C-alpha positions in Angstrom: -17.0 26.3 -3.0 -18.1 22.9 -4.0 -17.8 20.2 -1.4 -15.3 17.5 -2.3 -16.7 14.0 -2.6 -15.4 11.7 0.2 -12.6 9.7 -1.3 -12.3 6.0 -0.6 -9.2 4.9 1.2 -7.4 1.6 1.7 -5.4 0.7 4.9 -2.3 -1.2 3.8 -0.2 -3.0 6.4 3.2 -4.5 5.8 3.2 -8.1 7.1 6.3 -9.6 5.6 9.9 -8.4 5.4 11.4 -7.0 2.2 14.6 -9.0 2.8 15.2 -11.3 0.0 12.5 -9.8 -2.2 13.2 -8.7 -5.8 14.3 -5.0 -6.1 11.1 -4.0 -7.8 9.0 -5.2 -4.9 11.2 -3.5 -2.4 10.9 -0.2 -4.4 7.1 -0.6 -4.5 6.9 -1.1 -0.7 9.1 2.0 -0.2 7.0 4.1 -2.7 3.8 3.2 -0.7 5.5 4.7 2.4 6.0 1.5 4.3 9.2 1.0 6.2 8.7 -1.5 9.1 6.7 -4.7 9.5 3.4 -3.9 11.1 3.3 -0.3 9.8 0.0 0.8 8.3 -0.6 3.5 5.7 -3.8 4.9 4.2 -3.7 5.4 0.4 -6.5 6.4 -2.0 -8.5 3.5 -3.6 -7.5 4.1 -7.2 -5.9 2.2 -10.1 -2.3 3.2 -9.3 -2.6 2.0 -5.7 -4.3 -1.2 -6.7 -1.4 -1.9 -9.2 1.1 -1.4 -6.4 -0.9 -3.8 -4.1 -1.0 -6.4 -6.9 2.8 -6.4 -7.2 3.4 -6.9 -3.5 0.2 -8.8 -2.5 2.2 -11.5 -0.8 3.7 -9.0 1.6 0.8 -6.8 2.6 -2.7 -6.9 4.2 -5.3 -4.6 2.7 -8.5 -3.4 4.4 -11.0 -0.7 3.5 -10.7 2.4 5.6 
């Protein structure tokens, strides 16, 4: 079996409430798996994730994992 290349990950933390945000931003936060302020998820560093981050960049903090 071929060894899988280590995939880059991003740590994304919700730092602002979704209350009062546009529905598309709320849906994006939910799709990323974030539910509560301060919650952190690790997602792959790819184009789809970067697009999600761009839409909600005012509500999240992003770090390399």
